[in-house]
VOBA-1610 file (N, C-alpha, C; in pm, whole numbers, padded with zeros to 5 digits, always signed):
BEGIN
Met+04273-03283+03872Met+04231-03269+03998Met+04174-03087+03987Arg+04056-03079+04049Arg+04012-02951+04043Arg+04082-02864+04119Met+04137-02875+04208Met+04260-02771+04282Met+04355-02705+04211Leu+04412-02760+04100Leu+04508-02748+04037Leu+04502-02632+03917Pro+04410-02668+03848Pro+04401-02556+03734Pro+04394-02404+03754Pro+04314-02350+03871Pro+04342-02209+03909Pro+04480-02196+03936Leu+04559-02282+03999Leu+04694-02230+04047Leu+04803-02227+03944Ile+04740-02325+03818Ile+04814-02271+03676Ile+04780-02165+03601Glu+04640-02163+03602Glu+04596-02039+03528Glu+04644-01891+03571Arg+04677-01871+03699Arg+04742-01757+03749Arg+04892-01707+03703Thr+04930-01835+03643Thr+05089-01820+03571Thr+05095-01777+03448Arg+04980-01823+03377Arg+04967-01786+03214Arg+05038-01662+03207Thr+05113-01692+03083Thr+05136-01542+03019Thr+05103-01566+02859Pro+05125-01432+02805Pro+05073-01430+02632Pro+05137-01552+02558Arg+05223-01577+02589Arg+05276-01674+02486Arg+05252-01843+02512Val+05156-01826+02628Val+05117-01979+02618Val+05020-02031+02529Met+05018-02140+02462Met+04926-02167+02385Met+04846-02265+02414Pro+04710-02260+02442Pro+04592-02344+02473Pro+04638-02491+02407Leu+04608-02594+02493Leu+04620-02729+02453Leu+04561-02830+02552Glu+04403-02846+02544Glu+04358-02906+02615Glu+04357-03061+02636Gly+04422-03141+02741Gly+04424-03277+02756Gly+04593-03308+02682Gly+04643-03232+02662Gly+04774-03248+02573Gly+04883-03337+02669Phe+04973-03381+02599Phe+05067-03493+02643Phe+05209-03379+02708Ala+05201-03237+02649Ala+05304-03174+02689Ala+05254-03026+02693Gly+05323-02927+02709Gly+05256-02802+02702Gly+05343-02725+02585Leu+05270-02610+02520Leu+05338-02520+02398Leu+05334-02404+02464Phe+05460-02335+02409Phe+05496-02215+02451Phe+05561-02137+02328Arg+05517-02004+02287Arg+05558-01931+02169Arg+05690-01871+02230Leu+05768-01881+02157Leu+05931-01799+02211Leu+05896-01672+02151Met+05845-01632+02026Met+05850-01521+01987Met+05700-01453+02024Gly+05681-01311+02006Gly+05559-01281+02011Gly+05539-01210+02148Ala+05431-01140+02172Ala+05363-01095+02284Ala+05466-00981+02337Gly+05509-00922+02226Gly+05584-00777+02237Gly+05730-00796+02282His+05757-00931+02261His+05900-00962+02284His+05980-01038+02140Ser+06078-00966+02107Ser+06152-01004+01965Ser+06295-01030+02034Tyr+06344-01158+01944Tyr+06511-01190+01977Tyr+06566-01201+01836Thr+06658-01143+01825Thr+06721-01149+01685Thr+06801-01322+01669Asp+06868-01319+01780Asp+06955-01448+01785Asp+06895-01533+01909Pro+06795-01577+01964Pro+06755-01619+02098Pro+06824-01733+02115Val+06884-01764+02256Val+06940-01879+02311Val+06858-01923+02411Leu+06816-02068+02412Leu+06741-02108+02538Leu+06849-02155+02650Val+06786-02098+02774Val+06868-02150+02892Val+06785-02219+02987Ser+06829-02305+03029Ser+06773-02405+03136Ser+06831-02436+03241Gly+06752-02460+03334Gly+06811-02501+03458Gly+06696-02603+03537Thr+06783-02696+03615Thr+06675-02797+03713Thr+06733-02795+03827Asp+06663-02810+03950Asp+06714-02852+04056Asp+06583-02900+04190Gly+06623-02928+04294Gly+06521-02978+04394Gly+06529-02877+04518Val+06477-02910+04648Val+06499-02852+04739Val+06574-02927+04858Gly+06615-03025+04811Gly+06714-03110+04910Gly+06612-03128+05031Thr+06672-03144+05163Thr+06647-03190+05293Thr+06544-03064+05330Lys+06557-02946+05293Lys+06442-02870+05330Lys+06300-02926+05350Ile+06272-03020+05256Ile+06138-03086+05247Ile+06125-03141+05383Lys+06213-03208+05436Lys+06186-03285+05579Lys+06136-03179+05688Val+06176-03051+05695Val+06182-02953+05742Val+05990-02934+05741Ala+05959-02920+05613Ala+05813-02907+05577Ala+05736-03023+05619Ile+05782-03146+05615Ile+05712-03241+05676Ile+05678-03240+05839Thr+05814-03215+05899Thr+05797-03203+06045Thr+05696-03108+06092Thr+05695-02998+06029Thr+05612-02860+06067Thr+05453-02915+05999Gly+05447-02994+05897Gly+05317-02983+05841Gly+05277-02866+05757Lys+05338-02762+05717Lys+05362-02649+05627Lys+05440-02690+05496Tyr+05333-02685+05410Tyr+05361-02735+05260Tyr+05322-02615+05152Asp+05262-02502+05194Asp+05256-02427+05090Asp+05371-02297+05039Ser+05493-02356+05113Ser+05590-02223+05062Ser+05705-02297+05016Ile+05730-02446+05023Ile+05831-02526+04964Ile+05851-02539+04828Gly+05730-02481+04746Gly+05714-02502+04612Gly+05795-02357+04565Ile+05792-02246+04653Ile+05852-02117+04622Ile+06027-02162+04627Asp+06063-02216+04710Asp+06191-02260+04701Asp+06247-02314+04557Leu+06141-02440+04556Leu+06182-02504+04420Leu+06183-02422+04292Val+06104-02326+04260Val+06115-02258+04153Val+06215-02159+04150Ala+06260-02106+04263Ala+06381-01990+04293Ala+06509-02054+04272Met+06512-02184+04325Met+06642-02258+04310Met+06703-02291+04148Cys+06579-02320+04081Cys+06599-02286+03923Cys+06613-02159+03830Val+06492-02088+03874Val+06522-01967+03815Val+06625-01851+03863Asn+06697-01872+03965Asn+06774-01793+03988Asn+06897-01828+03923Asp+06915-01971+03906Asp+07033-02012+03809Asp+07026-01952+03675Cys+06882-01947+03629Cys+06905-01937+03471Cys+06935-01770+03475Leu+06919-01696+03576Leu+06904-01549+03567Leu+07067-01513+03566Cys+07175-01593+03622Cys+07286-01583+03633Cys+07327-01574+03464Leu+07257-01630+03369Leu+07320-01602+03278Leu+07248-01484+03164Gly+07161-01378+03242Gly+07086-01293+03173Gly+06967-01331+03109Ala+06917-01460+03155Ala+06803-01521+03098Ala+06671-01449+03118Glu+06561-01424+03071Glu+06414-01398+03119Glu+06381-01548+03107Pro+06330-01563+03260Pro+06251-01683+03267Pro+06136-01681+03176Leu+06110-01828+03097Leu+05995-01833+03027Leu+05875-01929+03096Phe+05918-02042+03127Phe+05811-02133+03181Phe+05880-02249+03269Phe+05798-02313+03365Phe+05855-02395+03452Phe+05780-02523+03490Leu+05838-02628+03500Leu+05783-02754+03488Leu+05812-02813+03663Asp+05720-02883+03716Asp+05740-02937+03849Asp+05719-03115+03836Tyr+05791-03158+03889Tyr+05769-03323+03920Tyr+05743-03346+04066Ile+05674-03407+04102Ile+05638-03438+04255Ile+05607-03585+04290Ala+05696-03658+04355Ala+05667-03793+04387Ala+05592-03811+04521Leu+05491-03912+04544Leu+05420-03919+04661Leu+05414-04089+04684Pro+05381-04119+04822Pro+05370-04250+04840Pro+05235-04318+04821Gln+05127-04217+04804Gln+04993-04241+04802Gln+04924-04110+04738Asp+04802-04119+04656Asp+04739-04010+04611Asp+04719-03926+04748Asp+04751-03792+04728Asp+04703-03692+04860Asp+04649-03568+04797Pro+04517-03539+04748Pro+04514-03417+04662Pro+04524-03276+04714Thr+04502-03294+04877Thr+04532-03199+04976Thr+04665-03143+04966Leu+04755-03224+04993Leu+04889-03242+05021Leu+04959-03164+04866Leu+04882-03225+04732Leu+04939-03196+04620Leu+04915-03028+04584Ala+04771-03011+04630Ala+04751-02865+04592Ala+04838-02749+04668Glu+04841-02783+04811Glu+04952-02690+04886Glu+05081-02708+04804Leu+05145-02792+04775Leu+05280-02793+04692Leu+05268-02697+04581Val+05170-02735+04480Val+05162-02658+04378Val+05120-02503+04381Ala+05043-02483+04536Ala+05034-02349+04532Ala+05133-02284+04565Gly+05259-02341+04608Gly+05389-02286+04660Gly+05458-02260+04481Val+05461-02360+04432Val+05494-02355+04303Val+05433-02222+04209Ser+05311-02214+04226Ser+05244-02134+04172Ser+05269-01983+04199Glu+05307-01966+04323Glu+05330-01839+04364Glu+05515-01811+04310Gly+05592-01926+04329Gly+05727-01870+04270Gly+05684-01866+04134Cys+05634-01928+04058Cys+05601-01885+03913Cys+05567-01732+03890Val+05474-01686+03976Val+05404-01560+03961Val+05522-01433+03991Gln+05607-01486+04091Gln+05725-01395+04123Gln+05807-01397+04027Ser+05825-01512+03965Ser+05934-01495+03838Ser+05890-01456+03712Gly+05740-01436+03713Gly+05713-01410+03563Gly+05689-01522+03476Ala+05731-01645+03525Ala+05710-01755+03432Ala+05601-01829+03465Ala+05564-01915+03324Ala+05439-01988+03332Ala+05461-02134+03385Leu+05360-02122+03437Leu+05379-02293+03508Leu+05297-02379+03394Leu+05378-02454+03308Leu+05343-02470+03171Leu+05286-02643+03203Gly+05330-02712+03296Gly+05290-02831+03329Gly+05377-02906+03424Gly+05339-03019+03446Gly+05420-03091+03564Gly+05384-03231+03555Glu+05412-03308+03657Glu+05402-03470+03668Glu+05391-03502+03818Thr+05282-03570+03842Thr+05281-03627+03980Thr+05257-03780+03967Ala+05384-03836+04046Ala+05422-03978+04060Ala+05360-04039+04180Val+05296-04137+04192Val+05245-04206+04304Val+05350-04344+04321Met+05428-04350+04403Met+05518-04465+04418Met+05526-04517+04559Pro+05446-04599+04591Pro+05442-04631+04716Pro+05552-04741+04768Asp+05585-04814+04665Asp+05739-04876+04696Asp+05849-04794+04717Leu+05838-04700+04661Leu+05953-04613+04682Leu+05957-04500+04785Tyr+05854-04447+04824Tyr+05854-04365+04940Tyr+05761-04400+05067Ala+05785-04388+05191Ala+05742-04436+05281Ala+05629-04300+05316Ala+05542-04371+05380Ala+05427-04280+05419Ala+05484-04150+05499Gly+05412-04042+05431Gly+05466-03933+05497Gly+05563-03875+05394Asp+05630-03893+05355Asp+05757-03861+05247Asp+05687-03809+05141Phe+05793-03737+05056Phe+05738-03708+04919Phe+05877-03604+04866Asp+05876-03583+04745Asp+05993-03513+04701Asp+05943-03433+04548Met+06021-03333+04559Met+06003-03238+04421Met+06131-03205+04352Ala+06114-03174+04238Ala+06226-03128+04163Ala+06159-03028+04068Gly+06236-02950+03989Gly+06164-02841+03922Gly+06267-02838+03785Phe+06200-02775+03698Phe+06285-02740+03544Phe+06238-02594+03513Cys+06334-02521+03490Cys+06310-02403+03439Cys+06360-02392+03299Val+06316-02273+03199Val+06330-02261+03082Val+06347-02116+03048Gly+06447-02035+03024Gly+06456-01914+03019Gly+06505-01889+02866Val+06511-01745+02816Val+06578-01719+02682Val+06638-01587+02697Ala+06753-01569+02611Ala+06843-01446+02606Ala+06900-01441+02500Glu+06922-01328+02443Glu+06968-01274+02309Glu+07134-01326+02299Lys+07156-01368+02207Lys+07322-01452+02224Lys+07398-01324+02270Glu+07375-01243+02216Glu+07499-01103+02219Glu+07480-01054+02396His+07383-01102+02457His+07352-01057+02577His+07375-01145+02697Leu+07438-01286+02644Leu+07468-01351+02744Leu+07546-01311+02851Ile+07532-01368+02948Ile+07660-01299+03076Ile+07711-01420+03148Asp+07841-01457+03098Asp+07903-01595+03179Asp+07990-01591+03271Gly+08046-01447+03270Gly+08146-01394+03374Gly+08297-01447+03329Thr+08325-01532+03260Thr+08466-01562+03206Thr+08476-01487+03095Gln+08402-01439+03017Gln+08439-01346+02909Gln+08457-01181+02934Ala+08402-01158+03037Ala+08390-00997+03044Ala+08440-00970+03221Ile+08465-01051+03297Ile+08509-01017+03436Ile+08646-00993+03404Arg+08699-00869+03477Arg+08820-00810+03482Arg+08889-00772+03618Pro+09032-00740+03644Pro+09038-00670+03744Pro+09010-00545+03743Gly+08985-00521+03887Gly+08913-00368+03901Gly+08760-00395+03933Asp+08708-00480+03877Asp+08580-00494+03876Asp+08504-00520+04053Val+08412-00468+04065Val+08363-00449+04197Val+08269-00582+04246Val+08243-00617+04336Val+08141-00750+04366Val+08038-00658+04454Ile+07935-00699+04402Ile+07784-00674+04479Ile+07715-00749+04515Gly+07680-00769+04660Gly+07587-00868+04712Gly+07449-00822+04715Leu+07381-00919+04703Leu+07232-00879+04716Leu+07162-00973+04835Ala+07120-00916+04955Ala+07060-00952+05039Ala+06982-01097+05028Ser+07011-01209+05098Ser+06921-01329+05110Ser+06811-01327+05170Ser+06701-01417+05197Ser+06599-01433+05271Ser+06626-01495+05414Gly+06737-01561+05412Gly+06775-01640+05529Gly+06864-01767+05461Phe+06811-01871+05543Phe+06902-01988+05470Phe+06888-02040+05327His+06775-02002+05254His+06735-02034+05129His+06722-02204+05127Ser+06770-02261+05030Ser+06743-02411+05026Ser+06878-02491+05037Asn+06983-02432+05111Asn+07117-02556+05116Asn+07161-02554+05262Gly+07194-02664+05276Gly+07267-02710+05380Gly+07167-02720+05513Tyr+07045-02802+05485Tyr+06964-02832+05564Tyr+06988-02974+05639Ser+07073-03051+05565Ser+07115-03182+05627Ser+07200-03123+05766Leu+07260-03045+05774Leu+07359-02953+05890Leu+07254-02884+05979Ile+07150-02824+05932Ile+07060-02741+06001Ile+06965-02853+06074Arg+06922-02935+06029Arg+06848-03038+06073Arg+06917-03107+06212Lys+07043-03178+06157Lys+07144-03207+06257Lys+07151-03125+06394Val+07198-02993+06380Val+07224-02903+06451Val+07080-02866+06557Val+06969-02856+06466Val+06856-02784+06545Val+06785-02881+06603Phe+06738-03016+06546Phe+06671-03106+06602Phe+06722-03212+06678Glu+06846-03248+06603Glu+06902-03369+06670Glu+06982-03321+06801Ser+07085-03239+06774Ser+07178-03199+06893Ser+07123-03129+06995Ala+07027-03016+06950Ala+07000-02903+07016Ala+06849-02961+07102Gly+06805-03048+07035Gly+06665-03141+07070Gly+06550-03007+07065Leu+06563-02932+06969Leu+06453-02811+06973Leu+06334-02885+06878Ser+06240-02814+06914Ser+06088-02864+06845Ser+06057-02739+06746Ala+06003-02774+06655Ala+05959-02685+06524Ala+05892-02586+06556Asp+05812-02576+06650Asp+05690-02472+06722Asp+05754-02404+06822Glu+05892-02435+06840Glu+05977-02347+06988Glu+06004-02236+06937Thr+05981-02123+07009Thr+06006-01993+06980Thr+06142-01954+06984Val+06201-01868+06908Val+06351-01864+06927Val+06352-01718+06963Asp+06403-01687+07085Asp+06373-01524+07112Asp+06447-01452+07046Val+06585-01468+07013Val+06672-01348+06939Val+06626-01368+06806Leu+06519-01430+06731Leu+06450-01417+06612Leu+06339-01354+06622Gly+06263-01395+06738Gly+06125-01358+06725Gly+06029-01436+06650Arg+06069-01568+06619Arg+05979-01652+06534Arg+05974-01789+06608Thr+05951-01881+06551Thr+05945-02002+06560Thr+06051-02068+06494Val+06079-02195+06539Val+06214-02254+06449Val+06139-02303+06320Gly+06019-02346+06291Gly+05981-02383+06173Gly+05968-02281+06093Glu+05917-02154+06168Glu+05901-02031+06047Glu+06055-01991+06009Thr+06129-01991+06089Thr+06302-01963+06056Thr+06343-02034+05952Leu+06319-02201+05959Leu+06374-02281+05870Leu+06288-02293+05747Leu+06170-02242+05712Leu+06096-02233+05607Leu+06076-02103+05524Glu+06144-02027+05583Glu+06151-01910+05497Glu+06188-01917+05374Pro+06112-01866+05246Pro+06116-01909+05143Pro+06258-01831+05072Thr+06322-01943+04991Thr+06427-01852+04885Thr+06376-01750+04834Arg+06468-01641+04822Arg+06431-01520+04760Arg+06455-01537+04599Ile+06355-01475+04523Ile+06374-01485+04382Ile+06430-01357+04320Tyr+06495-01361+04225Tyr+06596-01219+04210Tyr+06557-01184+04120Lys+06429-01204+04048Lys+06400-01185+03897Lys+06382-01050+03867Asp+06327-00976+03946Asp+06266-00844+03906Asp+06421-00778+03965Ala+06458-00802+04053Ala+06582-00695+04067Ala+06695-00732+03929Val+06718-00859+03900Val+06820-00881+03794Val+06762-00797+03637Val+06641-00810+03621Val+06570-00774+03517Val+06611-00611+03516Asn+06549-00552+03586Asn+06593-00395+03637Asn+06744-00374+03622Ile+06813-00437+03678Ile+06946-00389+03666Ile+07004-00417+03506Leu+06955-00509+03462Leu+07036-00540+03302Leu+06941-00423+03219Ala+06847-00395+03248Ala+06747-00284+03187Ala+06810-00135+03193Glu+06894-00098+03267Glu+06972-00010+03301Glu+07122+00008+03299Ser+07193-00124+03314Ser+07333-00102+03323Ser+07410-00273+03259Arg+07317-00293+03177Arg+07369-00458+03100Arg+07489-00471+03089Ser+07555-00346+03005Ser+07686-00364+02962Ser+07821-00350+03090Ala+07776-00295+03196Ala+07845-00291+03323Ala+07839-00409+03408Val+07738-00502+03382Val+07740-00620+03451Val+07808-00737+03389His+07946-00779+03416His+08021-00885+03375His+07999-01006+03427Gly+07938-01022+03517Gly+07909-01183+03560Gly+07796-01194+03707Met+07756-01303+03715Met+07659-01311+03824Met+07667-01451+03873Ala+07635-01452+03995Ala+07629-01589+04074Ala+07527-01594+04163His+07468-01714+04165His+07358-01760+04246His+07435-01807+04381Ile+07420-01798+04512Ile+07505-01841+04623Ile+07433-01949+04695Thr+07458-02070+04650Thr+07387-02185+04702Thr+07462-02283+04780Gly+07476-02388+04758Gly+07580-02521+04829Gly+07710-02471+04793Gly+07808-02470+04889Gly+07932-02422+04847Gly+07987-02295+04865Gly+07881-02180+04943Gly+07890-02065+04948Gly+07965-01982+04842Phe+08051-01895+04892Phe+08114-01797+04789Phe+08231-01849+04722Gly+08274-01947+04784Gly+08420-02029+04703Gly+08379-02078+04585Glu+08284-02198+04596Glu+08269-02253+04447Glu+08167-02180+04363Asn+08082-02120+04426Asn+07983-02036+04308Asn+08057-01944+04254Leu+08153-01855+04305Leu+08191-01744+04249Leu+08334-01804+04168Glu+08370-01895+04188Glu+08518-01924+04119Glu+08464-01976+03978Arg+08320-02046+03990Arg+08305-02099+03845Arg+08289-01994+03724Ile+08289-01868+03796Ile+08232-01754+03671Ile+08385-01654+03633Leu+08489-01728+03705Leu+08601-01604+03697Leu+08705-01665+03594Pro+08754-01563+03501Pro+08845-01602+03414Pro+08984-01674+03469Glu+09078-01719+03403Glu+09198-01762+03471Glu+09262-01639+03543Asn+09280-01534+03511Asn+09376-01448+03536Asn+09298-01373+03647Cys+09203-01389+03707Cys+09112-01299+03826Cys+09084-01372+03944Arg+09138-01306+04062Arg+09128-01350+04194Arg+08989-01263+04265Leu+08897-01304+04322Leu+08792-01235+04374Leu+08821-01233+04525Gln+08796-01107+04586Gln+08845-01101+04736Gln+08702-01037+04782Val+08647-01143+04880Val+08525-01087+04944Val+08565-01064+05080Gln+08514-00917+05117Gln+08566-00848+05264Gln+08455-00896+05343Leu+08500-00988+05417Leu+08397-01030+05566Leu+08367-00918+05624Gly+08237-00884+05684Gly+08189-00784+05757Gly+08152-00675+05718Ser+08125-00663+05551Ser+08093-00549+05472Ser+07937-00566+05432Trp+07895-00680+05518Trp+07722-00661+05495Trp+07678-00729+05599Asp+07532-00727+05622Asp+07474-00741+05724Asp+07419-00903+05750Val+07481-00985+05848Val+07455-01132+05826Val+07318-01116+05931Pro+07228-01191+05871Pro+07120-01219+05927Pro+07115-01314+06036Ala+07045-01262+06140Ala+07059-01309+06289Ala+07050-01491+06281Cys+06960-01514+06185Cys+06959-01672+06192Cys+07089-01746+06186Phe+07172-01694+06095Phe+07305-01781+06102Phe+07390-01755+06227Asp+07366-01666+06294Asp+07449-01630+06405Asp+07393-01748+06515Trp+07278-01735+06514Trp+07196-01838+06607Trp+07236-01982+06580Leu+07241-02024+06450Leu+07254-02169+06417Leu+07400-02186+06435Gln+07514-02072+06415Gln+07632-02102+06459Gln+07663-02124+06602Thr+07590-02072+06666Thr+07640-02031+06817Thr+07547-02186+06880Leu+07442-02202+06802Leu+07340-02345+06872Leu+07417-02467+06846Gly+07535-02479+06726Gly+07584-02595+06675Gly+07657-02665+06794Pro+07785-02577+06834Pro+07869-02465+06754Pro+07906-02524+06607Val+07898-02437+06497Val+07951-02464+06388Val+08041-02384+06371Pro+08177-02457+06296Pro+08297-02350+06293Pro+08272-02226+06178Arg+08338-02144+06186Arg+08286-02009+06114Arg+08299-02066+05950Asp+08420-02136+05949Asp+08477-02180+05800Asp+08363-02240+05747Glu+08307-02353+05828Glu+08172-02423+05779Glu+08076-02335+05745Met+08051-02246+05816Met+07922-02184+05795Met+07919-02114+05620Tyr+08065-02054+05639Tyr+08068-01985+05512Tyr+08076-02060+05392Arg+08120-02236+05401Arg+08147-02306+05294Arg+07977-02355+05276Val+07912-02377+05358Val+07806-02428+05363Val+07668-02334+05308Phe+07647-02213+05381Phe+07544-02127+05358Phe+07598-01994+05276Asn+07495-01936+05250Asn+07486-01795+05170Asn+07526-01674+05291Met+07512-01700+05420Met+07553-01601+05518Met+07486-01482+05489Gly+07364-01458+05417Gly+07293-01333+05398Gly+07325-01287+05255Ile+07415-01316+05171Ile+07423-01300+05054Ile+07365-01404+04948Gly+07247-01413+04888Gly+07190-01477+04797Gly+07221-01481+04641Tyr+07279-01376+04610Tyr+07291-01374+04457Tyr+07429-01250+04476Val+07506-01244+04357Val+07623-01150+04352Val+07639-01130+04219Leu+07668-01015+04211Leu+07702-00937+04066Leu+07838-00871+04077Val+07914-00899+03960Val+08046-00865+03950Val+08029-00755+03835Val+08065-00632+03855Val+08042-00501+03771Val+08150-00412+03721Asp+08129-00333+03629Asp+08204-00220+03651Asp+08224-00125+03750Pro+08318-00068+03828Pro+08302-00019+03946Pro+08252+00122+03913Asp+08227+00176+03778Asp+08172+00305+03778Asp+08033+00308+03779Ala+07979+00156+03774Ala+07814+00163+03735Ala+07772+00095+03876Ala+07854+00080+04002Ala+07854+00037+04134Ala+07727+00119+04194Asp+07732+00260+04180Asp+07588+00314+04262Asp+07488+00339+04196Thr+07503+00315+04067Thr+07363+00312+03992Thr+07302+00201+04029Ile+07360+00090+04011Ile+07319-00050+04053Ile+07251-00069+04201His+07320+00004+04295His+07285-00013+04444His+07143+00071+04431Lys+07123+00195+04359Lys+06988+00251+04370Lys+06900+00168+04303Thr+06916+00131+04192Thr+06839+00021+04115Thr+06771-00084+04228Leu+06872-00146+04287Leu+06843-00249+04364Leu+06759-00171+04486Ala+06783-00067+04548Ala+06678-00023+04640Ala+06553+00004+04620Thr+06507+00056+04472Thr+06400+00036+04441Thr+06314-00107+04423Thr+06381-00190+04446Thr+06322-00342+04440Thr+06305-00392+04586Gly+06350-00298+04669Gly+06340-00321+04824Gly+06436-00450+04872Ile+06539-00494+04796Ile+06645-00560+04798Ile+06764-00512+04853Ala+06816-00520+04970Ala+06926-00473+05042Ala+07066-00484+04951Ser+07175-00412+04946Ser+07272-00463+04869Ser+07415-00360+04948Trp+07535-00464+04913Trp+07646-00384+04973Trp+07756-00430+04860Thr+07825-00324+04861Thr+07982-00348+04773Thr+08063-00443+04881Ile+08081-00595+04839Ile+08140-00658+04925Ile+08276-00718+04892Gly+08336-00694+04790Gly+08439-00723+04733Gly+08512-00657+04608Glu+08646-00687+04536Glu+08672-00674+04432Glu+08745-00776+04357Val+08798-00757+04262Val+08863-00862+04140Val+08982-00785+04135Thr+09090-00863+04140Thr+09239-00832+04155Thr+09288-00930+04026Glu+09409-00901+03983Glu+09484-00989+03874Glu+09549-01088+03954Ser+09523-01200+03939Ser+09623-01301+04018Ser+09556-01430+03973Glu+09585-01552+03974Glu+09539-01691+03978Glu+09407-01676+04013Arg+09312-01780+03936Arg+09193-01784+03968Arg+09169-01827+04126Asp+09100-01771+04201Asp+09033-01814+04344Asp+08967-01743+04370Val+08880-01754+04501Val+08842-01678+04583Val+08873-01676+04734Asp+08899-01570+04770Asp+08946-01535+04911Asp+08846-01481+05006Leu+08807-01521+05107Leu+08752-01457+05213Leu+08825-01366+05301Val+08846-01251+05295Val+08934-01166+05395Val+08870-01082+05502Glu+08916-01080+05595Glu+08915-00992+05715Glu+08898-00838+05671
//
């Protein structure tokens, strides 16, 4: 289709190899100014869940693709990987070139923000599986890291490390079943209704794209790689599930509540529900979309680096010696 090639072309990087009409995409791992002694491929796949339902409700489809890329790329960044390329899968009940172009426009923008090439994709038309008006998306990212530079947390995190939280752009792409139940079913709000405390409509608030942390992480690793002991993408499961998975057995992580600015959209949703505070922290990122566990001596330098990327950051906790767990403390 004629609308898609320009969206793919704008993501092309020097390592993409031309292959007209091929059944797959070609990508050179080496070259283009990059060299790896012992490269390890890092991959991640994800979707955007029921945030798609909000896009359908609003009729706005050009940003949900950014969420798709972000969910995959941010996961790969946690291991210290450079995003290389991305592929998408879009399933529709019938052929819809305009909708497809809007969806791929978002994917293309997410790839540009990530420095990843949109290497290919698949569009499946399945009227027997999807009802009219529905669709689904999934994505797959591949990155690369030098083996000796891989970051998995369990090998390097130690008592005394501090926790730096990077600001999210809002709800990101998790908890939308709960959001939709509270906002549309219980409160009966419409997508075009303005929320005074937020200064924007319900639809604009809920469709705010997931922040992609590629530039921030790349800059930090370029300047302070040895000081970064672990990283986590705060998605479904909140702080507890996502931080515990990178902790060694002898480390306990304490997150200090109140140490960062929680965006107003979370307070709005919690009050609107009402949703218990414990559930808010279990389901949502609560304003922290990405976490670094670092050497305390490097914390100030890392905050300064983050400031240059325009992403707010806070020291939100510390690691202590104890049984592996994550505590949210007042």
